[in-house]
FIKOLZA-1660 file (N, C-alpha, C; in steps of 0.1 Angstrom, whole numbers, plus 5000, padded with zeros to 4 digits):
% residues 88
   i   px   py   pz ch aa at
   1 5009 4988 5000  A  M  N
   1 5000 5000 5000  A  M CA
   1 5009 5012 5000  A  M  C
   2 5006 5022 4991  A  T  N
   2 5014 5034 4990  A  T CA
   2 5005 5045 4995  A  T  C
   3 5012 5055 5001  A  T  N
   3 5005 5067 5006  A  T CA
   3 5011 5079 4998  A  T  C
   4 5002 5088 4993  A  I  N
   4 5007 5099 4986  A  I CA
   4 4998 5111 4989  A  I  C
   5 5004 5123 4990  A  A  N
   5 4997 5136 4992  A  A CA
   5 4989 5139 4980  A  A  C
   6 4977 5145 4983  A  L  N
   6 4968 5149 4972  A  L CA
   6 4974 5158 4962  A  L  C
   7 4983 5168 4967  A  E  N
   7 4989 5177 4958  A  E CA
   7 4998 5170 4948  A  E  C
   8 5004 5159 4952  A  K  N
   8 5013 5152 4944  A  K CA
   8 5006 5142 4935  A  K  C
   9 4994 5137 4940  A  A  N
   9 4986 5127 4933  A  A CA
   9 4979 5133 4920  A  A  C
  10 4974 5146 4921  A  A  N
  10 4967 5152 4910  A  A CA
  10 4974 5152 4897  A  A  C
  11 4987 5157 4897  A  P  N
  11 4993 5158 4884  A  P CA
  11 4997 5144 4878  A  P  C
  12 4999 5134 4887  A  G  N
  12 5003 5121 4882  A  G CA
  12 4992 5111 4883  A  G  C
  13 4979 5115 4881  A  L  N
  13 4968 5106 4882  A  L CA
  13 4968 5095 4872  A  L  C
  14 4972 5097 4860  A  A  N
  14 4973 5086 4850  A  A CA
  14 4983 5075 4855  A  A  C
  15 4994 5079 4860  A  E  N
  15 5004 5070 4865  A  E CA
  15 4998 5062 4877  A  E  C
  16 4992 5069 4886  A  L  N
  16 4986 5062 4897  A  L CA
  16 4975 5052 4893  A  L  C
  17 4967 5056 4883  A  A  N
  17 4956 5048 4878  A  A CA
  17 4962 5035 4872  A  A  C
  18 4973 5036 4865  A  A  N
  18 4980 5024 4860  A  A CA
  18 4985 5015 4871  A  A  C
  19 4990 5021 4881  A  R  N
  19 4995 5012 4893  A  R CA
  19 4983 5005 4899  A  R  C
  20 4972 5012 4901  A  V  N
  20 4960 5006 4907  A  V CA
  20 4955 4995 4898  A  V  C
  21 4955 4997 4885  A  E  N
  21 4951 4987 4876  A  E CA
  21 4959 4974 4877  A  E  C
  22 4971 4976 4881  A  G  N
  22 4981 4965 4883  A  G CA
  22 4978 4958 4897  A  G  C
  23 4969 4963 4904  A  G  N
  23 4966 4956 4917  A  G CA
  23 4970 4963 4930  A  G  C
  24 4977 4975 4928  A  E  N
  24 4982 4982 4940  A  E CA
  24 4971 4990 4946  A  E  C
  25 4971 4992 4959  A  T  N
  25 4962 5001 4966  A  T CA
  25 4970 5014 4970  A  T  C
  26 4964 5025 4967  A  I  N
  26 4971 5038 4970  A  I CA
  26 4961 5046 4979  A  I  C
  27 4967 5051 4990  A  V  N
  27 4959 5060 4999  A  V CA
  27 4964 5074 4996  A  V  C
  28 4954 5083 4993  A  V  N
  28 4957 5097 4990  A  V CA
  28 4953 5105 5003  A  V  C
  29 4963 5114 5007  A  T  N
  29 4961 5121 5020  A  T CA
  29 4960 5136 5017  A  T  C
  30 4953 5143 5026  A  R  N
  30 4953 5158 5027  A  R CA
  30 4957 5162 5041  A  R  C
  31 4968 5170 5042  A  D  N
  31 4973 5174 5055  A  D CA
  31 4976 5162 5063  A  D  C
  32 4981 5151 5057  A  G  N
  32 4985 5139 5065  A  G CA
  32 4974 5130 5069  A  G  C
  33 4962 5133 5065  A  K  N
  33 4950 5125 5069  A  K CA
  33 4945 5118 5056  A  K  C
  34 4942 5105 5057  A  P  N
  34 4937 5098 5045  A  P CA
  34 4923 5104 5041  A  P  C
  35 4922 5107 5028  A  V  N
  35 4909 5112 5022  A  V CA
  35 4903 5102 5012  A  V  C
  36 4911 5094 5006  A  L  N
  36 4905 5084 4997  A  L CA
  36 4915 5072 4994  A  L  C
  37 4909 5061 4991  A  D  N
  37 4916 5049 4987  A  D CA
  37 4914 5047 4973  A  D  C
  38 4925 5045 4966  A  M  N
  38 4925 5041 4951  A  M CA
  38 4927 5026 4951  A  M  C
  39 4917 5019 4947  A  V  N
  39 4917 5004 4946  A  V CA
  39 4912 5000 4933  A  V  C
  40 4916 4988 4928  A  P  N
  40 4911 4982 4916  A  P CA
  40 4896 4981 4916  A  P  C
  41 4889 4984 4905  A  H  N
  41 4875 4983 4904  A  H CA
  41 4870 4969 4904  A  H  C
  42 4859 4966 4911  A  R  N
  42 4854 4952 4911  A  R CA
  42 4840 4953 4904  A  R  C
  43 4839 4944 4894  A  H  N
  43 4826 4944 4887  A  H CA
  43 4816 4937 4895  A  H  C
  44 4804 4943 4896  A  A  N
  44 4793 4937 4904  A  A CA
  44 4787 4926 4895  A  A  C
  45 4785 4914 4901  A  R  N
  45 4779 4903 4894  A  R CA
  45 4765 4901 4897  A  R  C
  46 4760 4906 4908  A  G  N
  46 4746 4904 4912  A  G CA
  46 4744 4889 4917  A  G  C
  47 4732 4886 4918  A  L  N
  47 4729 4872 4923  A  L CA
  47 4725 4863 4912  A  L  C
  48 4731 4852 4911  A  D  N
  48 4727 4842 4901  A  D CA
  48 4717 4832 4908  A  D  C
  49 4704 4835 4907  A  L  N
  49 4694 4828 4914  A  L CA
  49 4693 4813 4909  A  L  C
  50 4696 4811 4896  A  E  N
  50 4695 4797 4891  A  E CA
  50 4706 4789 4897  A  E  C
  51 4718 4795 4899  A  A  N
  51 4729 4787 4905  A  A CA
  51 4726 4784 4919  A  A  C
  52 4719 4794 4926  A  G  N
  52 4716 4792 4940  A  G CA
  52 4705 4780 4941  A  G  C
  53 4695 4780 4932  A  E  N
  53 4685 4770 4932  A  E CA
  53 4692 4756 4930  A  E  C
  54 4701 4756 4920  A  A  N
  54 4708 4743 4917  A  A CA
  54 4716 4738 4929  A  A  C
  55 4722 4747 4936  A  L  N
  55 4730 4743 4948  A  L CA
  55 4721 4738 4959  A  L  C
  56 4709 4744 4961  A  L  N
  56 4700 4739 4971  A  L CA
  56 4695 4725 4967  A  L  C
  57 4691 4723 4954  A  R  N
  57 4687 4710 4950  A  R CA
  57 4698 4699 4951  A  R  C
  58 4710 4703 4948  A  A  N
  58 4721 4694 4950  A  A CA
  58 4723 4689 4964  A  A  C
  59 4720 4698 4973  A  R  N
  59 4721 4695 4988  A  R CA
  59 4708 4689 4994  A  R  C
  60 4698 4687 4985  A  G  N
  60 4686 4681 4990  A  G CA
  60 4677 4690 4997  A  G  C
  61 4679 4703 4995  A  I  N
  61 4670 4713 5001  A  I CA
  61 4660 4718 4991  A  I  C
  62 4647 4718 4995  A  S  N
  62 4637 4722 4986  A  S CA
  62 4630 4734 4992  A  S  C
  63 4625 4743 4983  A  R  N
  63 4618 4755 4988  A  R CA
  63 4604 4751 4993  A  R  C
  64 4598 4741 4987  A  T  N
  64 4585 4736 4991  A  T CA
  64 4585 4723 4998  A  T  C
  65 4578 4721 5009  A  P  N
  65 4578 4708 5015  A  P CA
  65 4571 4698 5006  A  P  C
  66 4575 4685 5007  A  G  N
  66 4570 4675 4999  A  G CA
  66 4555 4672 5002  A  G  C
  67 4551 4674 5014  A  F  N
  67 4537 4671 5017  A  F CA
  67 4533 4679 5030  A  F  C
  68 4521 4685 5029  A  I  N
  68 4515 4691 5040  A  I CA
  68 4501 4686 5041  A  I  C
  69 4497 4681 5053  A  A  N
  69 4484 4675 5055  A  A CA
  69 4473 4685 5054  A  A  C
  70 4462 4681 5049  A  D  N
  70 4450 4690 5048  A  D CA
  70 4446 4697 5061  A  D  C
  71 4448 4689 5072  A  D  N
  71 4444 4694 5085  A  D CA
  71 4456 4700 5093  A  D  C
  72 4466 4704 5086  A  F  N
  72 4478 4709 5092  A  F CA
  72 4475 4721 5102  A  F  C
  73 4467 4730 5098  A  D  N
  73 4464 4741 5106  A  D CA
  73 4451 4740 5114  A  D  C
  74 4445 4728 5115  A  A  N
  74 4433 4726 5122  A  A CA
  74 4436 4727 5137  A  A  C
  75 4426 4731 5145  A  P  N
  75 4429 4732 5160  A  P CA
  75 4432 4718 5165  A  P  C
  76 4440 4717 5175  A  L  N
  76 4443 4705 5182  A  L CA
  76 4432 4701 5192  A  L  C
  77 4430 4689 5195  A  P  N
  77 4420 4685 5205  A  P CA
  77 4424 4691 5219  A  P  C
  78 4414 4693 5227  A  E  N
  78 4415 4699 5240  A  E CA
  78 4426 4692 5248  A  E  C
  79 4425 4678 5248  A  D  N
  79 4434 4671 5257  A  D CA
  79 4448 4667 5251  A  D  C
  80 4451 4673 5240  A  F  N
  80 4463 4670 5232  A  F CA
  80 4476 4672 5241  A  F  C
  81 4476 4684 5248  A  L  N
  81 4488 4687 5256  A  L CA
  81 4489 4680 5269  A  L  C
  82 4478 4674 5273  A  I  N
  82 4479 4667 5286  A  I CA
  82 4479 4652 5285  A  I  C
  83 4480 4647 5273  A  Q  N
  83 4481 4632 5271  A  Q CA
  83 4496 4628 5274  A  Q  C
  84 4498 4618 5281  A  P  N
  84 4512 4613 5284  A  P CA
  84 4517 4608 5271  A  P  C
  85 4530 4609 5269  A  L  N
  85 4537 4603 5258  A  L CA
  85 4538 4588 5260  A  L  C
  86 4537 4581 5248  A  S  N
  86 4538 4566 5249  A  S CA
  86 4552 4562 5253  A  S  C
  87 4554 4552 5260  A  E  N
  87 4567 4547 5265  A  E CA
  87 4574 4538 5255  A  E  C
  88 4568 4536 5244  A  S  N
  88 4574 4527 5234  A  S CA
  88 4585 4532 5226  A  S  C
% end
């Protein structure tokens, strides 16, 4: 990482840009305090939803459950919570 004063950076911007394109990071300062970082540009790729879906399928994860009973959200019987669990 290279540090350079703003006054010196302005006239040599093309040279600094070439160095940054080569992968170098340059910190530009004003009065000894950093004001900006010159770093190589990263291209935004966004989300590849199809690749994400394929990864989920490959790992056995599905967005929809295989089966939901018709009475899934029906009220439970009154004595449901007080029935003892079977010992088997």
